[in-house]
C-alpha positions in Angstrom: -0.1 0.0 0.0 3.0 2.5 0.7 4.2 2.0 -2.8 0.7 2.5 -4.1 0.1 5.7 -2.2 3.5 7.1 -2.9 3.1 6.3 -6.9 -0.4 7.9 -6.9 0.8 11.0 -5.2 3.9 11.1 -7.5 1.5 11.3 -10.5 -0.8 13.7 -8.8 -0.8 17.2 -10.7 -0.2 20.5 -9.0 -3.8 21.9 -9.5 -4.9 18.7 -7.7 -3.0 19.4 -4.5 -5.6 21.1 -2.7 -7.7 20.6 0.6 -10.8 20.3 -1.5 -9.4 17.4 -3.3 -10.3 14.7 -0.9 -8.5 11.8 -2.6 -5.2 13.7 -2.6 -5.5 14.8 0.9 -6.6 11.0 1.9 -3.5 9.6 0.3 -1.2 12.2 1.9 -2.4 11.7 5.3 -2.5 7.8 5.1 1.2 8.2 3.9 2.2 10.3 6.7 0.7 8.0 9.3 2.3 5.0 7.7 5.7 6.4 7.6 5.6 8.0 11.0 4.2 5.1 12.9 6.6 2.6 14.3 6.0 -1.3 13.9 5.7 -3.8 16.6 9.5 -4.5 16.5 10.3 -0.8 16.8 11.1 0.0 13.3 9.1 2.3 10.9 7.8 1.8 7.5 10.1 2.7 4.6 9.5 3.5 1.0 12.2 2.5 -1.5 14.7 5.5 -2.1 13.8 5.8 -5.9 9.9 6.1 -5.0 10.8 8.5 -2.0 12.9 10.6 -4.5 10.1 10.6 -7.2 7.7 11.8 -4.4 10.1 14.5 -3.5 10.3 15.5 -7.3 6.5 15.7 -7.3 6.4 17.8 -4.2 8.9 20.1 -5.9 6.5 20.6 -8.8 3.7 21.3 -6.2 5.5 24.0 -4.5 6.1 25.9 -7.8 2.9 25.4 -9.5 0.2 24.9 -6.9 -1.8 27.9 -6.0 -3.1 26.3 -2.9 0.5 25.9 -1.4 0.9 29.7 -1.8 -2.5 30.3 0.0 -1.2 31.3 3.6 -4.6 33.1 4.6 -6.8 30.1 3.9 -7.3 27.7 7.0 -8.0 24.6 4.9 -4.6 25.1 2.7 -2.8 25.9 6.0 -4.0 22.5 7.2 -2.8 20.9 3.9 0.6 22.6 4.3 1.0 21.0 7.8 0.4 17.6 6.4 2.9 18.1 3.7 5.6 19.3 6.2 5.0 16.1 8.1 5.4 14.0 5.1 8.6 15.8 4.3 9.8 15.2 7.9 9.2 11.6 7.4 10.8 11.4 4.0 14.0 13.2 5.3 15.1 10.2 7.3 14.8 8.0 4.3 16.8 10.0 1.8 19.2 11.8 4.2 22.3 10.3 2.5 21.1 11.4 -1.0 22.2 14.8 -2.4 20.0 16.8 -4.4 17.9 19.8 -4.7 15.2 18.4 -2.4 17.1 20.0 0.5 16.9 23.5 -0.8 13.2 22.8 -1.5 12.4 21.8 2.0 14.3 24.8 3.5 12.7 27.2 1.0 9.2 26.0 2.0 10.1 26.5 5.6 11.3 30.0 4.8 8.2 30.8 2.7 5.7 29.9 5.4 7.6 31.6 8.2 7.9 34.6 6.2 4.3 34.7 5.2 3.0 34.0 8.6 5.3 36.4 10.3 3.7 39.4 8.6 0.1 38.2 8.6 -2.5 39.1 11.3 -3.9 35.5 11.5 -0.8 33.7 13.2 -1.9 34.6 16.8 -5.5 33.7 16.4 -5.5 30.9 13.9 -4.8 27.3 15.3 -4.3 26.3 11.6 -1.5 28.9 11.3 0.2 27.7 14.5 -0.2 24.0 13.3 1.5 24.8 10.0 4.2 26.7 11.6 4.7 23.8 14.3 5.0 21.3 11.6 7.6 23.4 9.6 9.5 24.0 12.8 9.8 20.3 13.4 11.0 19.8 10.0 13.5 22.6 10.4 14.8 21.2 13.8 15.1 17.6 12.1 16.9 19.0 9.0 19.4 20.9 11.3 20.1 17.8 13.3 20.5 15.7 10.1 22.8 18.4 8.6 25.4 17.7 11.5 26.4 14.5 9.6 25.4 15.5 5.9 27.2 18.4 4.1 24.5 18.7 1.5 22.0 19.4 4.2 24.3 21.8 5.9 25.0 23.7 2.9 21.3 24.1 2.2 20.6 25.1 5.7 23.5 27.6 5.7 21.9 29.2 2.5 18.5 29.7 4.2 19.3 29.9 7.8 19.2 33.7 8.2 15.9 34.1 6.7 14.4 31.3 8.6 15.9 32.4 12.1 15.0 36.0 11.8 11.4 35.1 11.0 11.3 32.5 13.7 12.5 35.2 16.3 10.0 37.7 15.2 7.2 35.0 15.3 8.1 34.1 18.9 8.4 37.7 20.0 4.9 38.4 18.5 3.4 35.6 20.3 5.1 36.2 23.7 3.9 39.8 23.6 0.3 38.7 22.9 -2.3 40.0 25.3 -4.0 36.7 25.4 -2.6 35.1 28.5 -4.9 32.2 28.8 -3.8 30.7 25.3 -0.4 29.9 26.7 -1.7 27.4 28.9 -3.2 25.3 26.1 -1.2 22.1 25.1 -1.2 23.0 21.3 0.2 26.5 21.8 2.8 25.3 24.4 3.9 22.6 21.8 4.1 25.2 19.0 6.0 27.6 21.2 8.4 24.9 22.6 9.4 23.7 19.0 9.7 27.2 17.7 12.0 28.0 20.7 14.3 25.2 19.6 14.6 26.8 16.1 15.2 30.2 17.6 18.0 28.6 19.7 20.0 28.1 16.6 20.3 31.8 16.0 24.0 32.9 16.1 24.9 36.0 18.3 25.0 38.2 15.4 21.4 37.6 14.6 20.4 38.0 18.2 22.3 41.2 18.5 20.7 42.6 15.2 17.1 41.7 15.6 16.7 41.0 19.5 14.9 43.2 21.9 15.7 43.4 25.6 12.2 44.5 26.5 10.6 41.9 24.6 12.8 39.1 25.9 12.5 40.2 29.5 8.7 39.8 29.1 9.4 36.1 27.7 11.6 35.6 30.8 8.3 35.5 32.8 6.3 33.2 30.4 4.7 30.1 31.9 6.8 27.9 29.6 10.5 26.9 30.4 11.7 26.7 26.8 10.7 30.2 26.2 12.2 31.4 29.5 15.6 29.5 28.7 15.7 31.0 25.2 15.0 34.6 26.6 17.8 34.1 29.2 20.3 32.8 26.6 19.6 35.7 24.2 19.5 38.4 26.9 22.9 37.1 28.1 24.2 37.7 24.6 22.6 41.1 24.1 23.5 42.5 27.6 27.1 41.3 27.4 27.5 43.0 23.9 26.2 46.2 25.4 28.5 46.1 28.4 31.4 45.6 26.0 30.2 48.5 23.9 29.9 50.5 26.9 33.3 49.9 28.0 34.7 51.2 24.7 32.8 54.5 25.1 34.3 54.6 28.8 37.7 54.7 27.3 36.8 57.8 25.2 35.2 59.7 27.8 34.9 59.7 31.6 31.9 57.2 32.8 28.8 58.8 34.2 27.2 57.7 37.5 25.3 54.5 37.2 21.6 55.2 37.0 18.4 53.3 36.2 17.0 54.2 32.7 13.5 55.1 33.8 12.8 57.9 31.4 14.5 56.7 28.2 12.6 57.7 25.1 12.7 55.2 22.0 14.1 56.7 18.8 12.5 56.0 15.5 15.4 54.3 13.9 13.5 51.2 12.4 15.6 48.9 14.5 13.8 46.6 16.9 16.7 46.7 19.5 16.4 50.4 19.9 12.7 50.7 20.1 12.3 49.9 23.8 14.7 52.4 25.6 16.7 49.3 27.0 19.9 49.7 25.0 22.8 50.6 27.2 24.2 53.6 25.3 25.1 55.0 28.8 25.9 53.5 32.2 22.1 52.8 32.8 20.7 49.7 34.0 18.2 48.2 31.5 14.6 49.3 32.6 12.9 46.0 31.7 15.2 43.9 33.7 14.9 46.4 36.6 11.3 46.1 36.6 11.5 42.3 37.1 14.2 42.6 39.9 12.1 45.1 41.9 8.7 43.1 41.7 9.5 39.8 43.2 6.7 37.3 43.0 4.2 37.1 46.0 4.7 34.4 48.4 8.4 33.6 47.2 9.1 30.1 48.3 12.5 29.4 50.3 14.5 27.2 47.9 18.1 25.9 47.7 18.9 26.8 44.2 22.5 27.1 42.7 22.1 30.5 40.8 25.8 30.1 39.8 25.3 27.2 37.3 27.0 28.1 34.1 25.2 26.3 31.2 21.5 25.5 30.2 21.4 21.9 31.3 22.6 22.7 34.9 20.1 25.5 35.0 17.2 23.3 33.9 18.4 20.7 36.6 18.7 23.2 39.3 15.3 24.9 38.7 13.5 21.4 38.0 11.9 21.7 41.6 10.1 24.6 40.2 8.1 22.9 37.6 4.9 20.7 37.7 4.8 18.0 34.8 2.0 17.1 32.7 1.7 13.7 34.3 1.4 15.2 37.6 -1.3 17.5 36.6 -3.3 14.6 35.2 -2.9 12.5 38.2 -3.9 15.4 40.5 -7.0 15.9 38.4 -7.8 12.1 38.3 -7.3 11.7 42.2 -8.7 15.1 43.4 -10.9 16.4 40.6 -10.5 19.2 38.2 -10.2 21.8 41.0 -6.9 20.3 42.0 -5.8 20.5 38.6 -6.6 24.1 38.3 -4.6 24.6 41.5 -1.7 22.7 40.2 -1.7 25.1 37.1 -1.7 28.2 39.1 1.2 26.7 41.2 3.1 25.9 37.9 2.5 29.4 36.7 3.9 30.8 40.0 6.9 28.4 39.7 7.6 29.9 36.2 7.3 33.4 37.6 9.9 32.4 40.3 12.2 30.8 37.8 12.0 34.2 35.6 12.7 36.2 38.7 15.9 34.0 39.6 17.1 34.2 36.0 16.7 37.8 36.0 19.1 38.0 39.1 21.4 35.9 37.5 21.7 38.3 34.5 22.0 41.2 36.8 24.7 39.6 38.7 26.6 38.9 35.5 25.9 42.3 34.0 27.3 43.7 37.3 30.4 41.5 37.2 31.1 42.5 33.5 30.4 46.3 34.1 32.9 46.2 37.1 35.5 44.4 35.2 35.1 46.7 32.2 35.3 49.9 34.6 38.6 48.6 36.4 40.1 47.8 33.0 39.4 51.3 31.6 40.9 52.8 34.9 44.0 50.7 34.4 44.4 51.9 31.0 44.1 55.6 32.1 
């Protein structure tokens, strides 16, 4: 049956690739399920490589000639794109050793859906848009991992990485700054943000510095999702370290001013995202957004033995693991004590993430102070 579905799809013409063509959609879904589901012995179903390559060539034709795959404002077509990304994800494992234009095609599709939905108004409100972005993000993460061992995949990633990563950072920033707080506790949204965080985690420092925002990421630092908080911490560390280094260069040229808190900074209309929030350290002023977190500790702050001197992300996750309440624990509490206990556990989990963000903010502040003092003494020694 796998060969039959693959051959039928390979012969499908671009205009037939639409959510309204039930036969095409049915074959796509069945093939995705068959290729993604493990057998009893733990293995997965495979297509012969020549059939997989023929199918990839057909998908390449679809992407250039199918109007449906260019419709990013239609819910049904977004659902179809989500299925197609899942199919590409399954096929990538089977052709990972084969060079060809299919890798450029996959990254090009990811870049297109990211760029289109980044600028649209439906991303935050449409579950179909988030589903398409989640599937595209999973494909991106998978291809990046495969690219560590395959030069052709790595080369295709390097060609498209900047576009994909910039769009991903903007998408996650838009979602984190959304006013709809309740959505963030929904499982589909959490899954989408977690995998999108993994994509953003591959952004090099130069992209973080040119497209990051201190205020935006300080807001992400308090989100009730560990993946977002750790991403915000990592990128804030890059941005603040760079700002301290830039400040130390200024201090070599002129005498340093007294350290203050940037309470009244006004944004300038420069068209750059990192200057739009008044948090860029152009003088010896503490970033306002980070100061706001530090001066507003969570109510009922619990006493905890946490090593805030952990140096890497894995240690941080281990040190702060006592702050999280897992999904299995929530389900067990609801089954044993009723729905009310689950609601209470969610409230406790939200509080735990608030505490985690608060502690990460202090860790950033200590690092910022240490780097600033080191820069000050270095400048004094040079003078």
